[in-house]
C-alpha positions as CSV (number, residue, x, y, z in Angstrom):
1,X,-120.9,179.5,69.4
2,X,-119.1,179.6,72.4
3,X,-121.8,179.6,75.1
4,X,-121.9,183.4,76.5
5,X,-122.0,181.8,79.8
6,X,-120.9,178.5,81.2
7,X,-121.3,177.2,84.9
8,X,-119.2,174.1,85.7
9,X,-119.7,172.0,88.7
10,X,-120.6,175.3,90.8
11,X,-121.0,174.5,94.3
12,X,-121.9,177.6,97.4
13,X,-121.9,177.1,101.1
14,X,-123.5,179.1,104.1
15,X,-122.2,177.3,106.7
16,X,-123.4,174.0,107.0
17,X,-126.6,174.5,104.4
18,X,-125.0,173.5,100.7
19,X,-126.9,176.2,98.8
20,X,-125.7,174.9,95.6
21,X,-124.2,171.3,95.2
22,X,-122.8,170.6,91.7
23,X,-124.6,173.3,89.0
24,X,-123.8,173.1,85.5
25,X,-125.3,174.9,83.3
26,X,-124.4,176.8,79.8
27,X,-126.4,180.2,78.4
28,X,-125.9,180.8,74.9
29,X,-125.9,184.5,73.7
30,X,-129.6,186.3,73.1
31,X,-131.0,183.0,74.8
32,X,-133.6,183.8,77.7
33,X,-133.7,181.2,80.6
34,X,-136.1,180.9,83.2
35,X,-134.6,179.0,86.2
36,X,-137.9,177.8,88.4
37,X,-137.9,175.8,91.5
38,X,-139.1,175.7,95.1
39,X,-138.2,178.2,97.6
40,X,-134.7,177.6,99.0
41,X,-133.3,175.5,95.9
42,X,-130.7,177.7,95.4
43,X,-132.0,180.0,92.7
44,X,-131.1,183.2,93.6
45,X,-128.1,181.9,95.2
46,X,-126.8,181.0,91.7
47,X,-127.7,184.6,90.0
48,X,-126.0,186.3,92.7
49,X,-122.7,183.7,92.1
50,X,-122.8,184.7,88.9
51,X,-123.2,188.3,89.4
52,X,-120.3,188.2,91.9
53,X,-122.2,189.2,95.1
54,X,-121.8,185.7,96.5
55,X,-117.9,184.2,96.0
56,X,-118.2,180.6,94.8
57,X,-116.5,177.5,97.0
58,X,-116.4,174.9,93.7
59,X,-116.5,174.9,90.3
60,X,-116.1,177.4,87.6
61,X,-117.8,180.2,86.0
62,X,-117.0,182.1,82.5
63,X,-118.8,184.9,81.1
64,X,-117.9,185.1,77.6
65,X,-115.2,182.9,77.8
66,X,-113.4,185.0,80.8
67,X,-113.2,183.1,84.0
68,X,-114.9,185.0,86.7
69,X,-113.5,185.7,90.4
70,X,-110.6,184.4,90.4
71,X,-107.0,184.7,87.9
72,X,-105.5,181.7,87.4
73,X,-101.7,181.0,87.0
74,X,-100.2,178.0,86.2
75,X,-102.6,175.2,88.4
76,X,-103.7,177.7,91.5
77,X,-106.6,180.0,91.2
78,X,-106.1,183.4,92.8
79,X,-109.0,185.3,93.8
80,X,-109.4,188.4,91.9
81,X,-109.0,191.9,93.6
82,X,-112.5,193.9,94.1
83,X,-111.8,196.5,91.6
84,X,-111.1,193.5,88.9
85,X,-114.6,191.9,90.3
86,X,-116.3,195.5,89.7
87,X,-115.2,195.3,85.6
88,X,-116.6,191.8,85.0
89,X,-119.5,192.5,86.8
90,X,-120.1,195.5,84.4
91,X,-121.3,192.7,82.0
92,X,-124.3,191.7,83.7
93,X,-127.1,193.5,85.2
94,X,-129.2,192.6,87.9
95,X,-133.2,193.2,88.4
96,X,-133.7,192.1,92.5
97,X,-137.3,190.9,94.1
98,X,-137.3,194.3,96.1
99,X,-136.1,196.7,93.5
100,X,-133.1,198.3,95.8
101,X,-133.9,202.1,94.4
102,X,-132.2,205.0,95.9
103,X,-134.9,206.6,98.3
104,X,-133.6,210.0,98.1
105,X,-132.7,210.2,94.5
106,X,-135.4,210.9,91.9
107,X,-136.0,208.2,88.9
108,X,-133.9,210.5,86.7
109,X,-131.2,210.5,89.1
110,X,-131.4,206.5,90.0
111,X,-130.6,205.9,86.2
112,X,-128.0,208.2,85.5
113,X,-126.2,207.4,88.6
114,X,-124.5,204.6,87.4
115,X,-123.2,205.5,84.0
116,X,-122.0,209.1,85.4
117,X,-119.9,207.6,88.6
118,X,-119.0,204.3,87.6
119,X,-119.1,204.2,83.5
120,X,-117.6,208.4,83.1
121,X,-120.2,208.9,80.9
122,X,-121.3,213.3,79.8
123,X,-124.7,213.9,81.7
124,X,-125.9,215.2,78.9
125,X,-125.4,211.4,77.5
126,X,-126.7,209.7,80.1
127,X,-129.9,212.1,80.7
128,X,-130.7,211.5,76.9
129,X,-130.4,207.7,77.6
130,X,-132.4,207.4,80.6
131,X,-134.9,209.5,78.7
132,X,-135.2,206.9,76.1
133,X,-135.2,204.0,78.5
134,X,-138.2,205.6,80.4
135,X,-140.0,206.3,77.1
136,X,-139.2,202.3,77.0
137,X,-140.4,201.3,80.3
138,X,-143.5,203.4,79.7
139,X,-142.6,205.9,82.5
140,X,-141.2,208.6,80.9
141,X,-143.7,211.3,83.1
142,X,-142.4,209.9,86.2
143,X,-139.0,211.1,85.7
144,X,-138.8,213.7,88.4
145,X,-140.6,211.3,90.9
146,X,-138.7,209.5,93.5
147,X,-139.5,205.8,94.3
148,X,-141.8,206.4,97.6
149,X,-144.0,208.2,95.1
150,X,-144.5,205.3,92.7
151,X,-146.2,201.7,92.6
152,X,-144.2,198.6,93.4
153,X,-144.7,198.0,89.4
154,X,-143.4,200.9,88.5
155,X,-140.6,201.2,90.5
156,X,-139.4,197.7,89.1
157,X,-139.9,199.3,85.8
158,X,-137.4,201.4,87.0
159,X,-135.3,199.1,88.4
160,X,-135.0,197.9,84.7
161,X,-134.1,200.7,83.0
162,X,-131.9,201.5,85.6
163,X,-129.7,198.0,84.8
164,X,-130.1,198.9,81.2
165,X,-128.4,202.4,81.8
166,X,-125.0,200.0,82.8
167,X,-125.7,198.4,78.7
168,X,-125.3,195.1,79.9
169,X,-124.9,191.9,77.8
170,X,-126.5,190.4,80.0
171,X,-129.8,190.9,82.3
172,X,-130.4,188.7,85.8
173,X,-133.6,188.8,86.8
174,X,-134.2,187.2,90.5
175,X,-137.8,186.9,91.0
176,X,-138.8,190.5,89.7
177,X,-142.5,190.3,90.0
178,X,-142.9,188.5,93.2
179,X,-142.8,191.5,95.7
180,X,-146.2,193.4,93.3
181,X,-149.7,192.9,93.6
182,X,-151.0,190.8,91.1
183,X,-152.5,193.8,89.2
184,X,-149.1,195.1,88.9
185,X,-147.4,192.3,87.7
186,X,-148.4,192.6,84.0
187,X,-146.7,195.9,83.0
188,X,-143.5,193.8,83.8
189,X,-143.4,191.0,82.1
190,X,-144.2,192.9,79.7
191,X,-141.3,195.1,79.8
192,X,-139.3,191.7,79.6
193,X,-140.9,190.3,76.8
194,X,-140.2,193.2,74.8
195,X,-136.5,193.0,76.3
196,X,-136.8,189.2,75.0
197,X,-138.0,190.4,71.7
198,X,-134.6,192.1,70.9
199,X,-132.4,189.8,72.0
200,X,-131.0,190.4,75.3
201,X,-129.5,187.4,76.8
202,X,-131.5,186.7,80.2
203,X,-131.7,184.5,83.1
204,X,-135.2,185.3,85.0
205,X,-135.7,183.2,88.1
206,X,-139.6,183.1,88.6
207,X,-142.8,181.8,89.7
208,X,-144.4,183.0,86.3
209,X,-144.7,179.9,84.8
210,X,-146.9,181.1,82.0
211,X,-144.0,183.8,81.0
212,X,-141.6,181.1,81.3
213,X,-143.7,179.1,78.7
214,X,-144.2,181.9,76.8
215,X,-141.0,184.0,76.5
216,X,-138.5,181.3,77.4
217,X,-135.7,179.6,75.2
218,X,-135.3,176.8,77.9
219,X,-136.6,176.2,81.4
220,X,-134.3,175.0,84.4
221,X,-136.1,173.2,87.4
222,X,-133.8,173.3,90.5
223,X,-134.5,171.6,93.6
224,X,-132.0,171.0,96.4
225,X,-129.2,173.3,94.8
226,X,-129.5,170.8,91.9
227,X,-130.5,171.5,88.2
228,X,-132.7,168.4,88.4
229,X,-134.0,169.0,84.6
230,X,-134.1,171.4,81.7
231,X,-135.6,171.5,78.4
232,X,-137.5,174.1,76.0
233,X,-140.9,175.1,77.9
234,X,-143.1,173.7,76.1
235,X,-141.6,169.9,76.9
236,X,-140.1,170.7,80.7
237,X,-143.7,172.3,81.8
238,X,-146.3,169.9,80.2
239,X,-144.5,166.5,80.4
240,X,-141.7,166.8,82.7
241,X,-139.2,163.7,83.2
242,X,-138.7,163.9,86.4
243,X,-140.8,163.1,89.7
244,X,-139.9,166.2,91.6
245,X,-140.3,168.4,88.5
246,X,-143.6,167.2,88.0
247,X,-144.8,167.7,91.4
248,X,-143.3,171.1,91.8
249,X,-145.4,171.9,88.6
250,X,-148.7,170.5,89.7
251,X,-148.6,172.4,92.9
252,X,-147.8,175.6,91.4
253,X,-150.0,176.1,87.7
254,X,-153.8,176.2,88.8
């Protein structure tokens, strides 16, 4: 079976900083991959490249067999237009560390904004789907609340519902619990566990190694813009091969 995502020798620079240095990774449809590693290792940059929030400087990425960000003509690659990139981006949804909800909109308005304005779906249909998603994340009673009236954990669950409303084939999570108080983390992880059980393809940048051990099909350890090691969570988190991986896990696990 063709992988859903293929990243081949991907590089990304910010001035003299080499944020990604030849990253190659494949993700199968329905797989949950957790990416771990120290701050500045390139984890979030890699997600942003997958979602085309950043343009790669080298290598290539395919999603569902389609080269993203570029069009090949003969031996040359030509950057896609903003419109073409927006179309490709619909295949994936991204949940950010800081929620990024629209503060002037209610919960319901936040969720239906994309389906109505981007996908041109009938408003009544979008509302019905939004209410089902709110039920799924356990917040159906918050439809008329504003983000400022919600806890961080509730806002993050709304952000997940908003991403799901666009019916993506892939969900990208960029440290979705790192901005939350510890007692609020569990509810967000529970929603993510349910999505994984439902077969959603997910790439999760996280420091929650317990979650990675329980839910991931594979854990990827990154450092200095490179994939250092990857494998099943039971193996990589318990008996990693590389010294740098062992050092990181020893520092993170209690």
